[in-house]
Each structure stands twice: as structure tokens, then as C-alpha cells.
C-alpha positions as CSV (number, residue, x, y, z in Angstrom):
1,M,-49.1,19.9,52.2
2,K,-48.0,17.0,55.1
3,I,-44.4,17.9,55.9
4,F,-42.4,15.1,58.1
5,K,-39.1,16.3,58.9
6,S,-35.3,14.3,60.4
7,P,-32.3,15.7,61.5
8,N,-30.6,15.1,58.4
9,M,-33.5,15.2,55.7
10,I,-36.7,17.2,54.5
11,F,-39.3,15.0,52.7
12,N,-42.2,15.9,51.9
13,F,-45.3,14.1,49.7
14,K,-44.6,15.4,46.2
15,H,-41.2,14.3,46.3
16,L,-41.5,11.4,47.8
17,K,-44.1,10.1,45.1
18,K,-41.6,11.6,42.2
19,N,-38.8,8.9,43.8
20,V,-40.8,6.5,43.8
21,L,-42.3,6.5,40.3
22,F,-38.2,6.7,39.3
23,I,-37.2,3.3,41.5
24,Y,-40.3,1.4,40.3
25,I,-39.3,2.5,37.0
26,A,-35.7,1.4,36.8
27,L,-36.6,-2.6,38.7
28,V,-39.9,-2.7,36.3
29,S,-38.1,-1.9,32.7
30,P,-35.2,-5.1,32.8
31,I,-32.1,-3.7,31.4
32,L,-29.8,-6.4,30.6
33,L,-26.8,-5.1,28.4
34,G,-28.0,-2.9,26.7
35,Q,-31.4,-3.8,25.5
36,V,-34.8,-2.8,26.7
37,K,-38.1,-4.6,27.2
38,F,-41.3,-3.0,26.8
39,K,-44.8,-4.6,26.8
40,N,-46.6,-2.0,24.2
41,T,-45.8,-3.5,20.4
42,S,-47.2,-0.9,18.3
43,N,-47.5,2.4,20.1
44,Y,-43.9,3.6,20.6
45,L,-41.1,5.6,18.8
46,L,-37.4,4.7,17.9
47,F,-34.9,7.9,16.8
48,E,-31.8,9.1,16.7
49,D,-31.4,12.4,19.1
50,A,-30.0,15.3,16.4
51,S,-28.1,16.4,19.6
52,T,-26.2,13.9,20.5
53,G,-26.4,11.1,18.1
54,E,-27.7,8.5,20.4
55,P,-30.4,6.1,20.2
56,I,-34.4,7.1,22.0
57,L,-37.1,5.7,23.1
58,V,-40.2,6.6,23.8
59,Y,-42.4,3.8,24.5
60,N,-45.2,5.0,26.7
61,D,-46.5,8.5,25.5
62,S,-44.4,9.6,28.9
63,M,-41.6,7.3,29.2
64,A,-38.1,6.8,27.6
65,V,-34.9,5.4,27.3
66,S,-32.1,6.8,25.5
67,G,-28.0,6.2,25.6
68,P,-26.3,3.5,23.6
69,E,-27.5,1.1,26.0
70,F,-30.9,2.4,27.0
71,S,-29.8,3.1,30.4
72,H,-31.2,7.1,30.8
73,H,-35.1,6.7,31.9
74,F,-36.9,9.8,31.6
75,K,-40.1,11.2,31.6
76,I,-41.0,12.4,27.8
77,N,-44.0,15.5,27.3
78,F,-45.6,14.2,23.9
79,P,-49.2,15.2,22.6
80,K,-51.5,13.1,24.1
81,E,-54.6,13.4,21.4
82,L,-51.8,12.1,18.8
83,N,-49.9,8.4,18.7
84,L,-46.3,7.8,18.5
85,N,-47.0,5.2,16.4
86,D,-48.2,8.0,13.7
87,F,-44.4,9.7,13.6
88,K,-42.1,6.2,12.7
89,N,-41.7,6.7,9.1
90,N,-40.6,10.0,8.7
91,Q,-38.2,11.6,10.8
92,Y,-35.9,14.5,10.0
93,Q,-32.5,16.1,11.5
94,I,-32.4,20.1,11.0
95,N,-29.8,22.4,13.3
96,G,-29.5,19.9,15.9
97,I,-33.0,19.4,16.2
98,N,-35.2,16.7,15.6
99,Y,-38.5,17.1,13.6
100,F,-41.2,14.5,12.7
101,V,-43.9,14.1,10.1
102,D,-47.4,12.3,10.3
103,N,-46.6,9.2,8.3
104,G,-49.5,9.8,5.6
105,C,-48.0,13.9,5.7
106,G,-50.0,17.3,7.0
107,R,-49.1,17.2,11.3
108,V,-45.4,18.4,12.0
109,L,-44.1,17.3,15.4
110,E,-40.5,19.4,17.0
111,F,-38.5,17.5,19.7
112,K,-37.1,19.7,22.3
113,N,-35.8,19.7,25.9
114,N,-37.9,16.7,25.9
115,T,-40.5,17.8,24.8
116,F,-42.7,17.1,21.5
117,K,-44.7,20.3,20.4
118,R,-47.0,20.5,17.5
119,I,-45.8,23.4,15.1
120,D,-48.1,23.1,12.0
121,N,-51.1,24.7,10.9
122,S,-52.1,22.1,9.0
123,F,-53.6,18.5,9.2
124,K,-53.8,15.0,8.9
125,H,-53.5,14.7,5.3
126,N,-53.7,10.8,4.5
127,N,-52.1,11.5,1.4
128,Q,-47.9,10.1,1.1
129,Y,-48.7,6.9,3.8
130,G,-45.0,5.4,2.7
131,G,-43.9,8.2,0.9
132,I,-39.8,9.1,0.7
133,P,-38.2,11.6,3.5
134,F,-35.8,13.6,2.8
135,Q,-34.4,17.2,4.0
136,Y,-32.4,19.8,1.6
137,K,-30.8,23.1,2.8
138,Q,-33.1,23.1,6.6
139,T,-36.0,22.5,3.9
140,M,-38.5,19.4,4.7
141,Y,-39.3,17.0,2.0
142,L,-41.9,14.3,0.8
143,W,-41.8,12.4,-1.9
144,G,-44.8,9.9,-3.7
145,G,-46.4,8.0,-1.3
146,Y,-50.0,6.3,-1.1
147,G,-53.2,7.9,0.1
148,L,-56.5,8.5,-0.7
149,F,-57.1,5.2,-2.8
150,T,-53.9,6.2,-5.5
151,H,-50.4,6.0,-5.4
152,K,-48.3,9.6,-5.8
153,N,-45.3,10.9,-7.6
154,I,-46.0,14.3,-5.9
155,L,-43.3,16.0,-4.3
156,T,-43.9,18.4,-1.0
157,Y,-42.2,20.3,1.2
158,Y,-43.1,22.1,4.9
159,D,-42.8,26.0,4.9
160,F,-42.1,27.4,8.3
161,L,-43.1,30.0,8.7
162,A,-46.7,29.3,7.1
163,G,-46.9,25.8,9.0
164,E,-48.4,24.5,5.7
165,W,-47.4,21.7,2.8
166,L,-46.8,23.5,0.0
167,K,-46.1,21.2,-3.4
168,Q,-42.7,21.7,-5.4
169,H,-42.4,21.4,-9.4
170,Q,-40.5,18.3,-11.1
171,V,-39.2,18.5,-13.9
172,N,-40.7,14.9,-16.5
173,I,-42.6,13.8,-13.5
174,E,-45.3,12.4,-16.2
175,K,-42.9,9.7,-17.1
176,V,-42.3,8.1,-13.4
177,E,-45.2,6.5,-11.9
178,P,-46.9,6.6,-9.0
179,R,-45.3,4.5,-6.0
180,S,-44.8,4.2,-2.3
181,R,-43.1,2.1,0.0
182,I,-39.7,3.1,-1.9
183,F,-36.8,2.2,-1.9
184,S,-34.7,5.3,-1.7
185,L,-30.9,6.9,-0.7
186,I,-29.3,10.1,-0.5
187,K,-26.2,10.6,-1.5
188,D,-24.4,14.2,-2.9
189,N,-27.7,16.0,-3.1
190,N,-29.6,14.0,-5.2
191,L,-32.1,10.9,-4.5
192,Y,-32.3,7.7,-5.6
193,F,-35.0,5.6,-6.1
194,F,-36.4,2.6,-6.9
195,G,-39.2,-0.5,-6.8
196,G,-41.6,0.4,-4.2
197,D,-45.4,-0.4,-4.6
198,M,-47.7,0.7,-7.4
199,R,-50.7,-1.3,-7.3
200,S,-54.2,0.0,-8.4
201,N,-56.6,-1.4,-5.2
202,H,-54.0,-1.4,-1.8
203,K,-56.1,-3.7,-0.2
204,N,-56.2,-6.2,-2.9
205,F,-52.3,-7.9,-1.4
206,E,-53.1,-10.8,-4.3
207,T,-53.4,-7.9,-7.3
208,K,-49.1,-8.3,-8.4
209,N,-47.2,-5.1,-8.9
210,L,-47.0,-3.4,-12.2
211,K,-43.7,-4.1,-14.1
212,F,-41.2,-1.9,-13.0
213,N,-37.8,-1.4,-12.5
214,D,-35.8,1.6,-13.4
215,V,-33.6,3.7,-11.1
216,W,-34.8,7.8,-10.9
217,R,-32.3,10.2,-10.1
218,L,-33.7,13.7,-8.4
219,D,-31.3,16.5,-8.8
220,F,-32.4,18.8,-5.3
221,K,-30.1,21.4,-7.3
222,D,-33.2,21.9,-9.7
223,F,-35.5,19.0,-8.9
224,T,-35.6,17.4,-13.0
225,L,-35.9,13.8,-12.5
226,H,-33.1,11.4,-14.3
227,K,-33.9,8.2,-15.3
228,L,-30.5,5.7,-15.5
229,Q,-30.2,2.0,-15.7
230,Q,-32.7,-1.0,-14.8
231,H,-32.4,-3.2,-12.3
232,N,-32.1,-7.2,-12.8
233,D,-36.3,-8.3,-12.6
234,N,-35.2,-11.4,-10.2
235,F,-34.9,-9.8,-6.8
236,E,-38.7,-10.7,-4.7
237,F,-37.3,-8.8,-2.3
238,I,-38.0,-5.4,-4.6
239,K,-40.6,-7.0,-6.4
240,N,-42.9,-8.6,-3.4
241,D,-42.0,-6.5,-0.5
242,R,-45.4,-6.3,1.3
243,Y,-44.5,-6.7,5.0
244,Y,-43.5,-3.7,5.4
245,Y,-39.5,-5.3,6.2
246,P,-36.9,-2.2,7.8
247,R,-34.2,-0.4,5.4
248,V,-32.0,2.2,6.7
249,Q,-29.5,4.1,4.8
250,I,-25.8,3.2,6.4
251,E,-23.6,5.3,3.8
252,N,-24.3,4.6,0.1
253,K,-25.7,1.4,0.9
254,I,-30.0,0.7,0.9
255,I,-30.0,-2.2,3.8
256,H,-32.9,-4.0,3.5
257,I,-33.5,-6.5,6.7
258,S,-35.9,-9.4,6.3
259,T,-35.4,-13.2,7.4
260,L,-32.0,-12.0,5.7
261,I,-30.1,-8.5,5.2
262,R,-29.2,-7.6,2.3
263,E,-26.4,-4.4,0.9
264,I,-28.0,-2.8,-1.9
265,D,-24.8,-0.7,-3.5
266,I,-26.1,1.0,-7.3
267,F,-23.3,2.9,-7.5
268,K,-20.7,-0.5,-7.2
269,N,-23.5,-2.1,-9.0
270,T,-23.9,-4.8,-5.8
271,V,-26.6,-7.1,-4.1
272,K,-24.5,-8.9,-1.3
273,T,-27.0,-10.8,1.1
274,Y,-25.8,-11.8,5.0
275,T,-27.4,-14.1,7.2
276,F,-27.9,-12.3,11.0
277,K,-25.8,-13.0,13.6
278,N,-28.4,-13.8,16.1
279,F,-32.0,-13.5,14.5
280,K,-34.1,-11.3,15.6
281,N,-38.3,-10.6,14.2
282,I,-36.8,-6.5,13.5
283,K,-39.7,-3.6,13.5
284,S,-38.0,-0.6,13.4
285,V,-34.2,0.8,12.3
286,V,-32.4,3.6,13.3
287,Y,-28.3,3.9,11.9
288,H,-25.9,6.3,13.8
289,K,-23.4,7.7,11.2
290,A,-21.1,8.5,13.9
291,S,-20.5,5.3,16.4
292,K,-21.4,3.4,13.0
293,N,-24.1,2.1,15.3
294,I,-27.2,0.4,14.7
295,S,-30.3,0.7,17.2
296,F,-33.2,-1.2,16.6
297,T,-36.7,-3.2,17.8
298,Y,-38.0,-6.4,17.6
299,S,-41.0,-8.0,18.6
300,I,-40.0,-11.1,21.5
301,D,-43.0,-13.1,22.0
302,G,-46.0,-10.7,20.1
303,Q,-46.9,-9.4,23.2
304,T,-44.0,-8.0,24.4
305,N,-41.0,-6.0,22.3
306,G,-37.4,-5.4,22.5
307,A,-34.6,-2.2,21.6
308,L,-31.2,-2.7,21.6
309,S,-28.4,-1.0,20.6
310,Q,-25.0,-2.6,19.1
311,P,-22.5,-2.3,16.3
312,Y,-23.2,-2.9,12.7
313,E,-20.9,-5.8,12.6
314,E,-22.0,-7.5,15.1
315,F,-25.5,-7.2,13.4
316,R,-24.2,-8.8,10.2
317,G,-23.8,-12.6,9.7
318,S,-21.9,-14.4,6.9
319,L,-21.9,-13.4,3.1
320,I,-24.7,-16.0,1.4
321,K,-24.4,-14.7,-1.9
322,E,-22.9,-11.3,-4.4
323,T,-25.3,-10.5,-7.5
324,P,-25.2,-8.2,-9.9
325,F,-27.7,-5.1,-9.5
326,Y,-28.4,-3.7,-12.6
327,K,-29.6,-6.0,-16.0
328,D,-27.5,-5.9,-18.5
329,T,-29.1,-4.0,-21.2
330,F,-28.7,-5.1,-25.2
331,L,-25.7,-2.1,-25.4
332,T,-23.9,-3.4,-22.2
333,T,-24.3,-6.8,-23.8
334,L,-23.1,-6.5,-26.7
335,L,-20.2,-4.5,-24.8
336,K,-19.7,-7.3,-22.7
337,Y,-19.6,-9.8,-25.9
338,T,-17.5,-7.8,-27.6
339,L,-14.7,-7.4,-25.4
340,Y,-14.7,-10.8,-24.2
341,G,-14.1,-11.8,-28.0
342,L,-11.3,-9.0,-28.7
343,G,-10.1,-10.7,-25.7
344,I,-9.9,-14.1,-27.2
345,L,-8.5,-12.4,-30.2
346,I,-5.4,-10.7,-28.6
347,A,-4.7,-13.5,-27.4
348,I,-4.7,-15.8,-30.7
349,F,-2.8,-13.2,-32.0
350,G,-0.4,-13.5,-29.6
351,F,0.5,-16.5,-28.8
352,R,0.9,-16.4,-32.8
353,H,3.1,-13.9,-32.4
354,L,5.0,-16.0,-29.9
355,Y,5.0,-18.7,-32.5
356,L,6.4,-17.0,-35.7
357,R,8.7,-15.5,-33.8
358,K,9.5,-18.9,-32.1
359,K,9.9,-20.3,-35.4
360,K,11.1,-17.1,-37.2
361,R,14.3,-17.5,-34.5
362,N,14.9,-21.3,-34.9
363,F,14.3,-21.5,-39.0
364,N,18.0,-19.1,-38.4
365,I,19.1,-22.3,-38.2
366,Y,19.3,-24.0,-41.4
367,Y,21.5,-27.4,-42.7
368,S,22.5,-27.9,-46.4
369,K,23.3,-31.1,-48.1
370,N,25.3,-30.0,-50.2
371,T,27.9,-28.8,-47.9
372,H,27.0,-30.8,-45.3
373,S,27.1,-28.3,-42.8
374,F,24.8,-25.9,-40.5
375,Y,24.0,-22.3,-40.8
376,F,23.1,-19.6,-38.4
377,K,21.4,-17.4,-41.7
378,K,24.0,-17.2,-43.7
379,T,26.6,-17.8,-41.5
380,P,28.7,-21.2,-41.3
381,I,27.9,-23.1,-37.4
382,V,31.5,-24.2,-37.2
383,L,31.4,-27.5,-35.6
384,N,33.0,-31.1,-35.8
385,N,32.1,-33.6,-37.7
386,L,31.2,-35.8,-34.5
387,S,29.6,-32.8,-34.3
388,T,27.6,-32.3,-36.9
389,Q,26.7,-35.4,-37.5
390,V,25.2,-35.5,-34.0
391,L,23.0,-32.5,-34.9
392,V,21.9,-34.3,-38.4
393,Y,20.4,-37.3,-35.9
394,F,18.5,-34.5,-34.1
395,M,17.4,-32.8,-36.7
396,N,15.7,-35.9,-38.6
397,K,14.2,-36.5,-35.0
398,Q,12.7,-32.7,-34.7
399,S,10.1,-32.4,-31.8
400,E,10.6,-36.1,-31.0
401,Y,12.3,-37.9,-27.5
402,F,14.2,-40.4,-28.8
403,L,16.5,-42.7,-26.3
404,L,19.6,-41.1,-25.5
405,N,21.7,-44.7,-26.7
406,E,20.8,-43.9,-30.1
407,L,23.4,-41.6,-30.5
408,N,26.2,-44.1,-29.7
409,S,26.0,-45.9,-33.3
410,I,27.1,-42.3,-34.6
411,L,29.6,-41.5,-31.1
412,T,31.9,-45.4,-31.8
413,T,32.4,-44.9,-35.5
414,D,35.7,-44.4,-35.0
415,L,36.4,-46.3,-31.8
416,D,38.3,-49.8,-31.7
417,T,36.5,-50.3,-28.0
418,D,32.6,-50.2,-26.2
419,N,33.7,-49.6,-23.3
420,Y,29.9,-47.9,-22.0
421,I,32.3,-45.2,-19.3
422,T,34.0,-43.8,-22.5
423,I,31.5,-43.7,-24.9
424,N,29.2,-42.1,-21.8
425,K,32.3,-39.4,-21.8
426,R,32.0,-38.4,-25.2
427,R,28.7,-38.2,-25.5
428,E,28.2,-35.7,-22.8
429,R,31.5,-33.6,-24.3
430,V,29.6,-33.6,-27.6
431,L,26.1,-32.4,-25.9
432,K,27.5,-30.0,-24.6
433,E,29.5,-29.0,-27.4
434,L,26.1,-28.4,-29.3
435,T,24.7,-26.9,-26.2
436,L,27.4,-23.9,-26.3
437,E,27.1,-23.3,-29.4
438,L,23.0,-23.5,-30.4
439,S,22.6,-21.1,-27.4
440,S,25.7,-18.4,-28.0
441,I,24.1,-18.1,-31.2
442,L,20.3,-18.0,-30.7
443,K,21.0,-16.1,-27.2
444,T,19.2,-18.7,-24.9
445,P,19.5,-19.9,-22.5
446,Q,21.6,-23.4,-22.3
447,E,18.8,-25.2,-20.5
448,S,16.4,-24.7,-23.4
449,I,18.3,-26.1,-26.2
450,F,17.8,-30.5,-25.4
451,S,15.4,-31.7,-23.2
452,L,15.4,-34.7,-21.2
453,R,13.2,-37.5,-19.2
454,K,12.4,-40.6,-18.3
455,N,11.4,-43.4,-20.2
456,K,8.0,-44.5,-19.1
457,F,8.7,-48.0,-20.1
458,D,11.9,-48.2,-17.9
459,K,12.6,-45.2,-15.7
460,R,16.8,-46.3,-16.2
461,L,16.4,-45.7,-19.6
462,K,16.6,-41.2,-21.0
463,E,15.3,-40.2,-23.6
464,I,15.8,-36.6,-25.1
465,K,14.5,-34.0,-27.2
466,L,15.9,-31.2,-29.5
467,N,13.8,-28.4,-28.7
468,I,14.9,-26.0,-32.0
469,T,14.1,-26.3,-35.4
470,I,16.3,-26.4,-37.9
471,A,15.0,-26.5,-42.0
472,V,16.9,-28.2,-44.2
473,K,18.1,-26.9,-47.5
474,K,19.7,-28.0,-50.8
């Protein structure tokens, strides 16, 4: 090997070639504000590093970038006979190691020390495309999918010792329609799923999906299947998701990303629809639980892809609408209207109770024609003659407003003067005495005994009304 020496440094062609390669990578691959652009629009792989929790993008078989800003370049070893694109959908993390399963099941790759290594003794099954990948007790599973011209409702798992995929028995499997591209999420050792594609001819995109909207739960402890409620029929994005729009689980919600962002929460019975803050044609998505960031690839111009990592709250835009997820069953509808009816009845009886209570309280005061006196229950109310006459006038106009001046004819019968000031002072005194007496007897606030208002035709005139109902007896 030819070597050039200098007083300070020694170079050789091998090291020079390596250095030039990485300088070229750093210059050619544009990275701005946490994003990277790459030319290959289909054969790439985006995933989360199981050991660091950071995103990794492999986009040229041997080239990769990682880190929150995709700023770290490094070389990757990937089997030359395989395609990155075949391992996008079924990703697992077990004991800090990344595993990737062929989209149609079969082949298994392990990622350690920047190297992808095939570890299975299987083959490309072509049997479970669009299945649900999940793991339980350090074991990789795959439910459902499409392949060999049929949809599946099988559950398979990978045996690490044998390097083969085996079938896991499920209970009540005959009741679940085979399907692929299923909406799913994991919570508390349970797989919840609904929707999906179950067309008889997968290539005939004019054929409508058969109608099924049941929500299912697969219990990992004994692999029993349980049918839950039905979701609403009017979610077109669930029934006709033919364009492989990305989905990702964030906490206990399924995030469906198309031209809009939808958060499906089957536990809180909500589907929230959001805009994008900055719309992009999203291709693949990874959510990072530790940082709560979302990493994604997107199409830029049909020839170039971009990759970006940012907080989910910055990715999601404004809320457009919120709708219930579940369909009202006959029982829930009956219960809802029963509760509405009970609410109305409670309100009616409540108002009736208050009315009767008030009426009963008011009727505790009555006027005796024989004695020309007022009584509370059976106890006489001590009033002077003038106050009694005024209260009789109010009684004869019960629940009616009348002009305050109408009381003057009663208040002036024993006066030799028609002086307004004198009459006004007498009227104020009588009304105050009545207010104090009735308030004390009925145990109610003084301001509740009478109501005053201005006359609607002449604002200078005042009107008054007694707020107490008085019964009349012989």
C-alpha cells in the first residue's frame, strides 16, 4: 500500500477513501432544522432505536441517519438480497433489540451494532400482509392479514429457538371475519381492533367492503376473543381506507393520518378530527413514547422524500370536530331516552313541589270576612284599621300590578288634607309596617313581600304588586 508521510500526520489511501465518503455524505445529504431529504421514494426504513429511543432512517441499503434532528450519519449493513421496503410494517422491540418481520410474514431480521442480520429458518410467506403486529412476554405475534388470495383471521407467533412461525390457537375464532389493514391498539395485555379490509377480490378496488363494524378484544392471557360494541357506520375513513394511510398508537388512541388527522379513542368514545399545522403527504410514522415526538417520512415531489422529527403537538393542527365513536344500541338508546324522560319528570315534580310549597306557605295567611281580620294559620295578625284596609285592597288585586297612587283613596279617608307629602309619608309608613309584619310571620326576606316597577306608559308613575297569595274565608 502506498503511504504518504508528513511531519505531523500519516495518510493512506484506504483512510482517505473512507474520509472522503463521509465528507461526501455530509455535503450531499441536506439536513435543515431537524429534517433530511433523500431521493429513493420507496426503498427505505424508518424505525425507533430500541436502545436509545431515537429515530433511525435507513434510505440507501448502507446509509442511515439517526437522532432527534437526523444529524448523525453512519453506515449500515443490510442483507443485499433483501429490500428495506419489505420490513416497514412489522416492527418489534424486545430486550432492547429491534426485530423486523417481512410484511407478509416469514423472514425475520435482528438489528444490533448497526447491522441487520437474518435470524429465521423460514421463508417469505406472502400470507399476512396488513396483519397486526404485537408482542407479549418477549414473543412476536401477527394477527390477520391478506395473502394467497384470501383474508386471514389467524394468529401466528415466532419461535426464536426453531426460527419458525407457528399458529396460536384462539377461542371463538369462527366469529371473527378475516381481514387485513386493521385498526388496532394495545392496552393492558389486550389487543383491541376493528375495521379493516375483507374484500373477496383484493385487486378489485371497485368492490365495496362488506359491512362489519364490531370492535373486538383479544386477551393475551388466554387468547380469547371478545366482541364489544359496534362503532358508528358513518366513518368513511374506516370503511374505505384503501390508500394505506399511516396509523400509529399514541398513548391509548389510534392516530389516523390522511389529509386530516383523526384521534380515535375507543375508551372515551370519541373521534376527534384535526388539521395539520403544516400539511405534508405522510408516508410512514413512528411515535417515541419517551420524548413524545413523532418521526415521519413524507413525499416532497414524487421523486424525493423528506424525514422529520417533532413534538406531536406541533404536528397536529386545530380541532375541527368531535363525534362519538360507538353506535347507539337499542338498549343505550332506550337508556338515554329513559334518562331524558326521568330528567324531565324530576324537573316537573321539582317545580311542582316548589310551587305547592310556596302555595301552601302563602295560603297560611287568610282573610275572614266575618271578622274583617287576617290570620296566619289560626293566629290573628295584629294590624291597625288602615293597614287592614290596604292589605284587603292588595288581596282583591292578587298577582296584579296596579298604580301606587290607587292606595291614596284608602289612605285619605280620615284626613282633612290632600297634601301630597303627607299622603306619601303615610303610604310609605303603612307599606313598611305591612312588609315588616308579613316578613316576620312568613320568615321570608322583606324584599320578597312586594314588587315595584315603573309604568310602561308613564315612567314617572310606579306600580306595585303583592307577592303573597291570601285565601278568603267567611
